PyMOL Python script that loads the backbone (N, CA, C, O; Angstrom):
from pymol import cmd

cmd.read_pdbstr("""\
ATOM      1  N   UNK A   1       1.209 -58.870 -53.859  1.00  0.00           N
ATOM      2  CA  UNK A   1       1.103 -58.039 -53.399  1.00  0.00           C
ATOM      3  C   UNK A   1       0.344 -57.303 -51.941  1.00  0.00           C
ATOM      4  O   UNK A   1      -0.521 -57.996 -51.407  1.00  0.00           O
ATOM      5  N   UNK A   2       0.643 -55.979 -51.328  1.00  0.00           N
ATOM      6  CA  UNK A   2       0.007 -55.639 -50.136  1.00  0.00           C
ATOM      7  C   UNK A   2      -1.473 -55.411 -50.877  1.00  0.00           C
ATOM      8  O   UNK A   2      -1.745 -54.572 -51.735  1.00  0.00           O
ATOM      9  N   UNK A   3      -2.289 -56.354 -50.317  1.00  0.00           N
ATOM     10  CA  UNK A   3      -3.926 -55.396 -50.193  1.00  0.00           C
ATOM     11  C   UNK A   3      -4.309 -57.126 -51.523  1.00  0.00           C
ATOM     12  O   UNK A   3      -5.060 -57.956 -51.011  1.00  0.00           O
ATOM     13  N   UNK A   4      -3.993 -57.337 -52.418  1.00  0.00           N
ATOM     14  CA  UNK A   4      -3.936 -58.810 -52.940  1.00  0.00           C
ATOM     15  C   UNK A   4      -5.065 -59.643 -53.015  1.00  0.00           C
ATOM     16  O   UNK A   4      -4.736 -60.610 -52.329  1.00  0.00           O
ATOM     17  N   UNK A   5      -6.401 -59.882 -53.513  1.00  0.00           N
ATOM     18  CA  UNK A   5      -6.763 -61.298 -53.008  1.00  0.00           C
ATOM     19  C   UNK A   5      -6.289 -62.700 -53.196  1.00  0.00           C
ATOM     20  O   UNK A   5      -6.215 -63.287 -54.275  1.00  0.00           O
ATOM     21  N   UNK A   6      -6.025 -63.095 -52.202  1.00  0.00           N
ATOM     22  CA  UNK A   6      -5.716 -64.538 -52.375  1.00  0.00           C
ATOM     23  C   UNK A   6      -7.057 -65.998 -52.433  1.00  0.00           C
ATOM     24  O   UNK A   6      -7.905 -66.251 -51.577  1.00  0.00           O
ATOM     25  N   UNK A   7      -6.879 -66.489 -53.335  1.00  0.00           N
ATOM     26  CA  UNK A   7      -7.406 -67.855 -53.293  1.00  0.00           C
ATOM     27  C   UNK A   7      -6.636 -68.928 -52.762  1.00  0.00           C
ATOM     28  O   UNK A   7      -5.413 -68.831 -52.664  1.00  0.00           O
ATOM     29  N   UNK A   8      -7.487 -70.313 -52.284  1.00  0.00           N
ATOM     30  CA  UNK A   8      -6.960 -71.045 -52.118  1.00  0.00           C
ATOM     31  C   UNK A   8      -6.349 -72.383 -53.505  1.00  0.00           C
ATOM     32  O   UNK A   8      -5.445 -73.216 -53.432  1.00  0.00           O
ATOM     33  N   UNK A   9      -7.504 -71.998 -54.858  1.00  0.00           N
ATOM     34  CA  UNK A   9      -7.283 -72.411 -56.110  1.00  0.00           C
ATOM     35  C   UNK A   9      -6.051 -71.697 -56.354  1.00  0.00           C
ATOM     36  O   UNK A   9      -4.988 -72.315 -56.319  1.00  0.00           O
ATOM     37  N   UNK A  10      -6.081 -70.600 -56.569  1.00  0.00           N
ATOM     38  CA  UNK A  10      -4.968 -69.756 -57.804  1.00  0.00           C
ATOM     39  C   UNK A  10      -3.607 -70.787 -56.777  1.00  0.00           C
ATOM     40  O   UNK A  10      -2.785 -71.653 -57.078  1.00  0.00           O
ATOM     41  N   UNK A  11      -3.852 -70.344 -55.990  1.00  0.00           N
ATOM     42  CA  UNK A  11      -2.582 -71.018 -55.099  1.00  0.00           C
ATOM     43  C   UNK A  11      -1.907 -72.108 -55.594  1.00  0.00           C
ATOM     44  O   UNK A  11      -0.875 -72.088 -56.265  1.00  0.00           O
ATOM     45  N   UNK A  12      -2.727 -73.336 -55.123  1.00  0.00           N
ATOM     46  CA  UNK A  12      -3.259 -74.553 -55.711  1.00  0.00           C
ATOM     47  C   UNK A  12      -2.459 -74.872 -56.930  1.00  0.00           C
ATOM     48  O   UNK A  12      -1.449 -75.563 -56.793  1.00  0.00           O
ATOM     49  N   UNK A  13      -2.851 -74.383 -58.255  1.00  0.00           N
ATOM     50  CA  UNK A  13      -3.007 -74.580 -59.404  1.00  0.00           C
ATOM     51  C   UNK A  13      -1.176 -73.487 -59.673  1.00  0.00           C
ATOM     52  O   UNK A  13      -0.455 -73.330 -60.658  1.00  0.00           O
ATOM     53  N   UNK A  14      -1.126 -73.158 -58.723  1.00  0.00           N
ATOM     54  CA  UNK A  14      -0.184 -72.529 -59.289  1.00  0.00           C
ATOM     55  C   UNK A  14       1.188 -72.949 -58.423  1.00  0.00           C
ATOM     56  O   UNK A  14       2.247 -72.324 -58.372  1.00  0.00           O
ATOM     57  N   UNK A  15       0.826 -74.232 -57.743  1.00  0.00           N
ATOM     58  CA  UNK A  15       1.788 -74.517 -56.941  1.00  0.00           C
ATOM     59  C   UNK A  15       2.180 -76.268 -57.090  1.00  0.00           C
ATOM     60  O   UNK A  15       2.990 -77.027 -56.557  1.00  0.00           O
ATOM     61  N   UNK A  16       0.758 -76.419 -58.464  1.00  0.00           N
ATOM     62  CA  UNK A  16       0.604 -77.646 -58.806  1.00  0.00           C
ATOM     63  C   UNK A  16       0.614 -78.578 -57.299  1.00  0.00           C
ATOM     64  O   UNK A  16       1.587 -79.299 -57.074  1.00  0.00           O
ATOM     65  N   UNK A  17      -0.531 -78.501 -56.309  1.00  0.00           N
ATOM     66  CA  UNK A  17      -0.924 -79.269 -55.148  1.00  0.00           C
ATOM     67  C   UNK A  17      -2.304 -79.634 -55.040  1.00  0.00           C
ATOM     68  O   UNK A  17      -3.072 -79.540 -55.996  1.00  0.00           O
ATOM     69  N   UNK A  18      -2.692 -80.103 -53.759  1.00  0.00           N
ATOM     70  CA  UNK A  18      -4.062 -79.623 -53.047  1.00  0.00           C
ATOM     71  C   UNK A  18      -3.963 -78.754 -52.412  1.00  0.00           C
ATOM     72  O   UNK A  18      -3.115 -78.296 -51.647  1.00  0.00           O
ATOM     73  N   UNK A  19      -5.068 -78.461 -52.812  1.00  0.00           N
ATOM     74  CA  UNK A  19      -5.992 -77.610 -51.843  1.00  0.00           C
ATOM     75  C   UNK A  19      -5.342 -77.105 -50.119  1.00  0.00           C
ATOM     76  O   UNK A  19      -4.903 -76.036 -49.697  1.00  0.00           O
ATOM     77  N   UNK A  20      -5.564 -78.503 -49.455  1.00  0.00           N
ATOM     78  CA  UNK A  20      -4.943 -79.154 -48.301  1.00  0.00           C
ATOM     79  C   UNK A  20      -3.544 -78.102 -47.703  1.00  0.00           C
ATOM     80  O   UNK A  20      -3.377 -77.126 -46.972  1.00  0.00           O
ATOM     81  N   UNK A  21      -2.841 -78.921 -48.449  1.00  0.00           N
ATOM     82  CA  UNK A  21      -1.506 -78.060 -47.480  1.00  0.00           C
ATOM     83  C   UNK A  21      -1.989 -76.197 -47.822  1.00  0.00           C
ATOM     84  O   UNK A  21      -1.816 -75.268 -47.033  1.00  0.00           O
ATOM     85  N   UNK A  22      -2.531 -76.124 -49.050  1.00  0.00           N
ATOM     86  CA  UNK A  22      -2.603 -74.685 -49.163  1.00  0.00           C
ATOM     87  C   UNK A  22      -2.718 -73.976 -47.685  1.00  0.00           C
ATOM     88  O   UNK A  22      -1.958 -73.442 -46.877  1.00  0.00           O
ATOM     89  N   UNK A  23      -4.156 -74.294 -47.811  1.00  0.00           N
ATOM     90  CA  UNK A  23      -5.201 -73.950 -46.705  1.00  0.00           C
ATOM     91  C   UNK A  23      -4.824 -74.167 -45.434  1.00  0.00           C
ATOM     92  O   UNK A  23      -5.681 -73.692 -44.689  1.00  0.00           O
ATOM     93  N   UNK A  24      -3.642 -74.831 -44.635  1.00  0.00           N
ATOM     94  CA  UNK A  24      -3.084 -75.199 -44.080  1.00  0.00           C
ATOM     95  C   UNK A  24      -2.178 -74.107 -43.439  1.00  0.00           C
ATOM     96  O   UNK A  24      -2.114 -73.751 -42.262  1.00  0.00           O
ATOM     97  N   UNK A  25      -1.195 -73.482 -45.008  1.00  0.00           N
ATOM     98  CA  UNK A  25      -0.725 -72.741 -44.694  1.00  0.00           C
ATOM     99  C   UNK A  25      -1.055 -71.225 -44.423  1.00  0.00           C
ATOM    100  O   UNK A  25      -0.592 -70.477 -43.562  1.00  0.00           O
ATOM    101  N   UNK A  26      -1.821 -71.030 -45.227  1.00  0.00           N
ATOM    102  CA  UNK A  26      -2.384 -69.911 -44.842  1.00  0.00           C
ATOM    103  C   UNK A  26      -3.153 -69.417 -43.749  1.00  0.00           C
ATOM    104  O   UNK A  26      -3.411 -68.239 -43.500  1.00  0.00           O
ATOM    105  N   UNK A  27      -3.538 -70.570 -43.042  1.00  0.00           N
ATOM    106  CA  UNK A  27      -4.366 -70.132 -41.900  1.00  0.00           C
ATOM    107  C   UNK A  27      -2.923 -70.028 -40.573  1.00  0.00           C
ATOM    108  O   UNK A  27      -3.049 -69.715 -39.389  1.00  0.00           O
ATOM    109  N   UNK A  28      -1.635 -70.414 -41.319  1.00  0.00           N
ATOM    110  CA  UNK A  28      -0.573 -70.263 -40.184  1.00  0.00           C
ATOM    111  C   UNK A  28      -0.108 -69.048 -40.650  1.00  0.00           C
ATOM    112  O   UNK A  28       0.927 -68.635 -40.128  1.00  0.00           O
ATOM    113  N   UNK A  29      -0.744 -68.236 -41.694  1.00  0.00           N
ATOM    114  CA  UNK A  29       0.129 -66.829 -42.102  1.00  0.00           C
ATOM    115  C   UNK A  29      -1.140 -65.821 -41.401  1.00  0.00           C
ATOM    116  O   UNK A  29      -0.893 -64.665 -41.058  1.00  0.00           O
ATOM    117  N   UNK A  30      -2.293 -66.340 -41.273  1.00  0.00           N
ATOM    118  CA  UNK A  30      -3.515 -65.675 -40.795  1.00  0.00           C
ATOM    119  C   UNK A  30      -2.808 -65.561 -39.446  1.00  0.00           C
ATOM    120  O   UNK A  30      -2.359 -64.457 -39.141  1.00  0.00           O
ATOM    121  N   UNK A  31      -2.667 -66.553 -38.638  1.00  0.00           N
ATOM    122  CA  UNK A  31      -2.160 -66.212 -37.205  1.00  0.00           C
ATOM    123  C   UNK A  31      -1.265 -65.399 -36.882  1.00  0.00           C
ATOM    124  O   UNK A  31      -1.201 -64.754 -35.836  1.00  0.00           O
ATOM    125  N   UNK A  32      -0.499 -65.398 -37.816  1.00  0.00           N
ATOM    126  CA  UNK A  32       1.057 -64.544 -37.885  1.00  0.00           C
ATOM    127  C   UNK A  32       0.801 -63.245 -38.059  1.00  0.00           C
ATOM    128  O   UNK A  32       1.491 -62.312 -37.650  1.00  0.00           O
ATOM    129  N   UNK A  33      -0.731 -63.156 -38.995  1.00  0.00           N
ATOM    130  CA  UNK A  33      -1.146 -61.662 -39.181  1.00  0.00           C
ATOM    131  C   UNK A  33      -0.745 -61.187 -40.104  1.00  0.00           C
ATOM    132  O   UNK A  33      -1.069 -60.050 -40.448  1.00  0.00           O
ATOM    133  N   UNK A  34       0.171 -62.029 -40.834  1.00  0.00           N
ATOM    134  CA  UNK A  34       0.250 -61.696 -42.266  1.00  0.00           C
ATOM    135  C   UNK A  34      -0.613 -61.876 -43.585  1.00  0.00           C
ATOM    136  O   UNK A  34      -0.111 -61.514 -44.649  1.00  0.00           O
ATOM    137  N   UNK A  35      -1.678 -62.327 -43.568  1.00  0.00           N
ATOM    138  CA  UNK A  35      -3.183 -61.987 -43.538  1.00  0.00           C
ATOM    139  C   UNK A  35      -4.499 -61.820 -43.261  1.00  0.00           C
ATOM    140  O   UNK A  35      -4.907 -62.531 -42.343  1.00  0.00           O
ATOM    141  N   UNK A  36      -5.049 -61.319 -43.616  1.00  0.00           N
ATOM    142  CA  UNK A  36      -6.280 -60.847 -43.098  1.00  0.00           C
ATOM    143  C   UNK A  36      -7.351 -61.551 -43.767  1.00  0.00           C
ATOM    144  O   UNK A  36      -7.084 -62.078 -44.847  1.00  0.00           O
ATOM    145  N   UNK A  37      -8.603 -61.651 -43.267  1.00  0.00           N
ATOM    146  CA  UNK A  37     -10.054 -62.832 -43.635  1.00  0.00           C
ATOM    147  C   UNK A  37     -10.933 -61.181 -43.230  1.00  0.00           C
ATOM    148  O   UNK A  37     -11.326 -60.576 -42.233  1.00  0.00           O
ATOM    149  N   UNK A  38     -10.895 -60.995 -44.854  1.00  0.00           N
ATOM    150  CA  UNK A  38     -12.376 -60.033 -44.786  1.00  0.00           C
ATOM    151  C   UNK A  38     -13.229 -60.325 -45.807  1.00  0.00           C
ATOM    152  O   UNK A  38     -12.990 -60.421 -47.010  1.00  0.00           O
ATOM    153  N   UNK A  39     -14.624 -60.507 -44.984  1.00  0.00           N
ATOM    154  CA  UNK A  39     -15.828 -61.193 -45.396  1.00  0.00           C
ATOM    155  C   UNK A  39     -16.447 -60.450 -46.447  1.00  0.00           C
ATOM    156  O   UNK A  39     -16.682 -59.241 -46.460  1.00  0.00           O
ATOM    157  N   UNK A  40     -16.656 -61.201 -47.218  1.00  0.00           N
ATOM    158  CA  UNK A  40     -17.695 -61.010 -48.721  1.00  0.00           C
ATOM    159  C   UNK A  40     -16.055 -61.100 -49.759  1.00  0.00           C
ATOM    160  O   UNK A  40     -16.004 -61.502 -50.921  1.00  0.00           O
ATOM    161  N   UNK A  41     -15.014 -60.667 -49.031  1.00  0.00           N
ATOM    162  CA  UNK A  41     -13.177 -60.411 -49.694  1.00  0.00           C
ATOM    163  C   UNK A  41     -12.800 -61.589 -50.091  1.00  0.00           C
ATOM    164  O   UNK A  41     -12.874 -62.025 -51.240  1.00  0.00           O
ATOM    165  N   UNK A  42     -12.150 -62.438 -48.602  1.00  0.00           N
ATOM    166  CA  UNK A  42     -11.627 -63.162 -48.751  1.00  0.00           C
ATOM    167  C   UNK A  42     -10.497 -62.937 -48.185  1.00  0.00           C
ATOM    168  O   UNK A  42     -10.464 -61.816 -47.677  1.00  0.00           O
ATOM    169  N   UNK A  43      -9.076 -63.844 -48.000  1.00  0.00           N
ATOM    170  CA  UNK A  43      -7.989 -63.030 -47.670  1.00  0.00           C
ATOM    171  C   UNK A  43      -7.437 -62.901 -47.816  1.00  0.00           C
ATOM    172  O   UNK A  43      -6.906 -63.748 -48.534  1.00  0.00           O
ATOM    173  N   UNK A  44      -6.398 -61.424 -47.355  1.00  0.00           N
ATOM    174  CA  UNK A  44      -5.822 -60.524 -48.666  1.00  0.00           C
ATOM    175  C   UNK A  44      -4.849 -60.157 -47.896  1.00  0.00           C
ATOM    176  O   UNK A  44      -5.269 -59.872 -46.774  1.00  0.00           O
ATOM    177  N   UNK A  45      -3.515 -60.018 -48.036  1.00  0.00           N
ATOM    178  CA  UNK A  45      -2.262 -59.636 -47.730  1.00  0.00           C
ATOM    179  C   UNK A  45      -2.319 -58.578 -46.811  1.00  0.00           C
ATOM    180  O   UNK A  45      -2.782 -57.461 -47.044  1.00  0.00           O
ATOM    181  N   UNK A  46      -1.776 -59.016 -45.640  1.00  0.00           N
ATOM    182  CA  UNK A  46      -1.491 -57.808 -44.594  1.00  0.00           C
ATOM    183  C   UNK A  46      -0.772 -56.806 -44.657  1.00  0.00           C
ATOM    184  O   UNK A  46       0.230 -57.162 -45.278  1.00  0.00           O
ATOM    185  N   UNK A  47      -0.656 -55.414 -44.293  1.00  0.00           N
ATOM    186  CA  UNK A  47       0.083 -54.240 -44.039  1.00  0.00           C
ATOM    187  C   UNK A  47       0.608 -54.498 -43.385  1.00  0.00           C
ATOM    188  O   UNK A  47       0.158 -54.663 -42.252  1.00  0.00           O
ATOM    189  N   UNK A  48       2.441 -54.781 -43.816  1.00  0.00           N
ATOM    190  CA  UNK A  48       3.397 -54.792 -42.730  1.00  0.00           C
ATOM    191  C   UNK A  48       4.367 -53.718 -42.606  1.00  0.00           C
ATOM    192  O   UNK A  48       4.823 -52.981 -43.480  1.00  0.00           O
ATOM    193  N   UNK A  49       4.589 -53.763 -41.407  1.00  0.00           N
ATOM    194  CA  UNK A  49       5.644 -52.716 -41.234  1.00  0.00           C
ATOM    195  C   UNK A  49       7.441 -53.149 -41.310  1.00  0.00           C
ATOM    196  O   UNK A  49       8.098 -53.726 -40.444  1.00  0.00           O
ATOM    197  N   UNK A  50       7.844 -52.697 -42.497  1.00  0.00           N
ATOM    198  CA  UNK A  50       9.499 -53.457 -42.167  1.00  0.00           C
ATOM    199  C   UNK A  50      10.362 -53.172 -41.814  1.00  0.00           C
ATOM    200  O   UNK A  50      11.486 -53.532 -42.165  1.00  0.00           O
ATOM    201  N   UNK A  51       9.916 -52.125 -40.672  1.00  0.00           N
ATOM    202  CA  UNK A  51      10.838 -51.459 -39.540  1.00  0.00           C
ATOM    203  C   UNK A  51      10.649 -52.870 -38.282  1.00  0.00           C
ATOM    204  O   UNK A  51      11.681 -53.481 -38.003  1.00  0.00           O
ATOM    205  N   UNK A  52       9.577 -53.216 -37.728  1.00  0.00           N
ATOM    206  CA  UNK A  52       9.404 -54.255 -36.816  1.00  0.00           C
ATOM    207  C   UNK A  52       9.777 -55.223 -37.412  1.00  0.00           C
ATOM    208  O   UNK A  52      10.081 -56.092 -36.595  1.00  0.00           O
ATOM    209  N   UNK A  53       9.949 -55.609 -38.620  1.00  0.00           N
ATOM    210  CA  UNK A  53       9.529 -56.533 -39.302  1.00  0.00           C
ATOM    211  C   UNK A  53      11.195 -56.635 -39.351  1.00  0.00           C
ATOM    212  O   UNK A  53      11.435 -57.730 -39.858  1.00  0.00           O
ATOM    213  N   UNK A  54      12.226 -56.073 -39.092  1.00  0.00           N
ATOM    214  CA  UNK A  54      13.238 -55.649 -39.519  1.00  0.00           C
ATOM    215  C   UNK A  54      13.726 -56.144 -37.069  1.00  0.00           C
ATOM    216  O   UNK A  54      14.492 -57.030 -36.692  1.00  0.00           O
ATOM    217  N   UNK A  55      13.262 -55.583 -36.531  1.00  0.00           N
ATOM    218  CA  UNK A  55      13.437 -55.779 -35.631  1.00  0.00           C
ATOM    219  C   UNK A  55      13.049 -57.441 -35.129  1.00  0.00           C
ATOM    220  O   UNK A  55      13.741 -58.244 -34.503  1.00  0.00           O
ATOM    221  N   UNK A  56      11.925 -57.542 -35.579  1.00  0.00           N
ATOM    222  CA  UNK A  56      11.865 -59.693 -35.177  1.00  0.00           C
ATOM    223  C   UNK A  56      12.796 -59.862 -35.689  1.00  0.00           C
ATOM    224  O   UNK A  56      13.622 -60.004 -34.787  1.00  0.00           O
ATOM    225  N   UNK A  57      13.418 -59.981 -36.888  1.00  0.00           N
ATOM    226  CA  UNK A  57      14.514 -60.341 -37.265  1.00  0.00           C
ATOM    227  C   UNK A  57      15.689 -61.044 -36.586  1.00  0.00           C
ATOM    228  O   UNK A  57      16.296 -62.115 -36.535  1.00  0.00           O
ATOM    229  N   UNK A  58      15.647 -59.770 -36.079  1.00  0.00           N
ATOM    230  CA  UNK A  58      17.236 -59.735 -35.083  1.00  0.00           C
ATOM    231  C   UNK A  58      17.013 -60.102 -34.185  1.00  0.00           C
ATOM    232  O   UNK A  58      17.904 -60.789 -33.687  1.00  0.00           O
ATOM    233  N   UNK A  59      15.912 -59.949 -33.485  1.00  0.00           N
ATOM    234  CA  UNK A  59      15.556 -60.869 -32.107  1.00  0.00           C
ATOM    235  C   UNK A  59      15.645 -62.223 -32.404  1.00  0.00           C
ATOM    236  O   UNK A  59      16.209 -63.064 -31.703  1.00  0.00           O
ATOM    237  N   UNK A  60      14.995 -62.441 -33.609  1.00  0.00           N
ATOM    238  CA  UNK A  60      15.796 -64.265 -33.914  1.00  0.00           C
ATOM    239  C   UNK A  60      16.728 -64.263 -34.331  1.00  0.00           C
ATOM    240  O   UNK A  60      17.338 -64.140 -33.269  1.00  0.00           O
ATOM    241  N   UNK A  61      17.278 -64.288 -34.858  1.00  0.00           N
ATOM    242  CA  UNK A  61      18.434 -64.087 -34.889  1.00  0.00           C
ATOM    243  C   UNK A  61      19.878 -64.264 -33.668  1.00  0.00           C
ATOM    244  O   UNK A  61      20.989 -64.793 -33.644  1.00  0.00           O
ATOM    245  N   UNK A  62      19.028 -63.481 -32.806  1.00  0.00           N
ATOM    246  CA  UNK A  62      20.126 -63.662 -31.641  1.00  0.00           C
ATOM    247  C   UNK A  62      19.516 -64.656 -30.768  1.00  0.00           C
ATOM    248  O   UNK A  62      20.189 -64.889 -29.764  1.00  0.00           O
ATOM    249  N   UNK A  63      18.318 -65.368 -30.885  1.00  0.00           N
ATOM    250  CA  UNK A  63      17.992 -66.174 -30.053  1.00  0.00           C
ATOM    251  C   UNK A  63      18.828 -67.451 -30.670  1.00  0.00           C
ATOM    252  O   UNK A  63      19.659 -68.292 -30.328  1.00  0.00           O
ATOM    253  N   UNK A  64      18.148 -67.084 -31.671  1.00  0.00           N
ATOM    254  CA  UNK A  64      18.777 -68.860 -32.324  1.00  0.00           C
ATOM    255  C   UNK A  64      20.349 -68.641 -32.424  1.00  0.00           C
ATOM    256  O   UNK A  64      20.868 -69.556 -33.064  1.00  0.00           O
ATOM    257  N   UNK A  65      21.216 -67.724 -31.990  1.00  0.00           N
ATOM    258  CA  UNK A  65      22.606 -67.425 -31.887  1.00  0.00           C
ATOM    259  C   UNK A  65      22.553 -68.372 -30.511  1.00  0.00           C
ATOM    260  O   UNK A  65      22.868 -69.540 -30.282  1.00  0.00           O
ATOM    261  N   UNK A  66      22.025 -67.341 -29.751  1.00  0.00           N
ATOM    262  CA  UNK A  66      22.361 -67.665 -28.170  1.00  0.00           C
ATOM    263  C   UNK A  66      22.629 -69.540 -28.181  1.00  0.00           C
ATOM    264  O   UNK A  66      23.547 -70.329 -27.955  1.00  0.00           O
ATOM    265  N   UNK A  67      21.130 -69.573 -28.613  1.00  0.00           N
ATOM    266  CA  UNK A  67      20.575 -71.539 -28.596  1.00  0.00           C
ATOM    267  C   UNK A  67      21.860 -72.561 -29.348  1.00  0.00           C
ATOM    268  O   UNK A  67      22.289 -73.688 -29.099  1.00  0.00           O
ATOM    269  N   UNK A  68      22.178 -71.541 -30.343  1.00  0.00           N
ATOM    270  CA  UNK A  68      23.284 -72.714 -31.351  1.00  0.00           C
ATOM    271  C   UNK A  68      24.860 -72.514 -29.801  1.00  0.00           C
ATOM    272  O   UNK A  68      25.416 -73.567 -29.489  1.00  0.00           O
ATOM    273  N   UNK A  69      25.124 -71.765 -29.390  1.00  0.00           N
ATOM    274  CA  UNK A  69      25.938 -71.531 -28.961  1.00  0.00           C
ATOM    275  C   UNK A  69      26.115 -72.588 -27.137  1.00  0.00           C
ATOM    276  O   UNK A  69      27.079 -73.146 -26.612  1.00  0.00           O
ATOM    277  N   UNK A  70      24.854 -72.439 -26.772  1.00  0.00           N
ATOM    278  CA  UNK A  70      24.660 -73.102 -25.565  1.00  0.00           C
ATOM    279  C   UNK A  70      24.490 -74.981 -26.006  1.00  0.00           C
ATOM    280  O   UNK A  70      24.641 -75.939 -25.247  1.00  0.00           O
ATOM    281  N   UNK A  71      24.231 -74.981 -27.074  1.00  0.00           N
ATOM    282  CA  UNK A  71      23.825 -76.653 -27.512  1.00  0.00           C
ATOM    283  C   UNK A  71      25.473 -76.858 -28.675  1.00  0.00           C
ATOM    284  O   UNK A  71      25.328 -77.439 -29.750  1.00  0.00           O
ATOM    285  N   UNK A  72      26.317 -76.537 -28.434  1.00  0.00           N
ATOM    286  CA  UNK A  72      28.024 -76.135 -28.929  1.00  0.00           C
ATOM    287  C   UNK A  72      28.484 -76.363 -27.036  1.00  0.00           C
ATOM    288  O   UNK A  72      28.747 -77.487 -26.608  1.00  0.00           O
ATOM    289  N   UNK A  73      28.497 -75.578 -26.461  1.00  0.00           N
ATOM    290  CA  UNK A  73      28.672 -75.945 -24.867  1.00  0.00           C
ATOM    291  C   UNK A  73      28.086 -76.946 -23.996  1.00  0.00           C
ATOM    292  O   UNK A  73      28.579 -77.250 -22.909  1.00  0.00           O
ATOM    293  N   UNK A  74      26.647 -77.642 -24.656  1.00  0.00           N
ATOM    294  CA  UNK A  74      26.618 -78.759 -24.303  1.00  0.00           C
ATOM    295  C   UNK A  74      27.545 -79.905 -24.952  1.00  0.00           C
ATOM    296  O   UNK A  74      28.247 -80.541 -24.165  1.00  0.00           O
ATOM    297  N   UNK A  75      27.626 -80.318 -26.734  1.00  0.00           N
ATOM    298  CA  UNK A  75      27.880 -81.238 -27.398  1.00  0.00           C
ATOM    299  C   UNK A  75      29.749 -81.734 -26.613  1.00  0.00           C
ATOM    300  O   UNK A  75      30.349 -82.808 -26.561  1.00  0.00           O
ATOM    301  N   UNK A  76      30.182 -79.993 -26.025  1.00  0.00           N
ATOM    302  CA  UNK A  76      32.040 -79.887 -25.597  1.00  0.00           C
ATOM    303  C   UNK A  76      31.371 -80.842 -24.489  1.00  0.00           C
ATOM    304  O   UNK A  76      31.449 -82.029 -24.806  1.00  0.00           O
ATOM    305  N   UNK A  77      30.808 -80.625 -23.409  1.00  0.00           N
ATOM    306  CA  UNK A  77      30.860 -80.774 -21.904  1.00  0.00           C
ATOM    307  C   UNK A  77      31.038 -82.469 -22.137  1.00  0.00           C
ATOM    308  O   UNK A  77      31.939 -83.225 -21.776  1.00  0.00           O
ATOM    309  N   UNK A  78      29.919 -82.692 -22.813  1.00  0.00           N
ATOM    310  CA  UNK A  78      29.762 -84.263 -23.319  1.00  0.00           C
ATOM    311  C   UNK A  78      31.035 -85.382 -23.859  1.00  0.00           C
ATOM    312  O   UNK A  78      31.437 -86.472 -23.453  1.00  0.00           O
ATOM    313  N   UNK A  79      31.382 -84.521 -24.916  1.00  0.00           N
ATOM    314  CA  UNK A  79      32.945 -85.352 -25.096  1.00  0.00           C
ATOM    315  C   UNK A  79      33.749 -85.790 -24.269  1.00  0.00           C
ATOM    316  O   UNK A  79      34.785 -86.339 -24.645  1.00  0.00           O
TER     317      UNK A  79
END
""", "prot")
cmd.dss("prot")
cmd.show_as("cartoon", "prot")
cmd.util.cbc("prot")
cmd.orient("prot")
């Protein structure tokens, strides 16, 4: 949940895996500003604006559709 504290150990136990892949996933989420590192507290889930997230997903959807169309045009030309 929003603002909840996360620990590598808890996540690794929940998914029955080692801490290494969990650590890497947490780093990626931090780079995308979905997690925040707070000194003395640890990692917490960031506050995400739903409207902004929906806009980003719409942009990604349009870019992916455009990319697929271009790839299909290239396949058709090669045939």
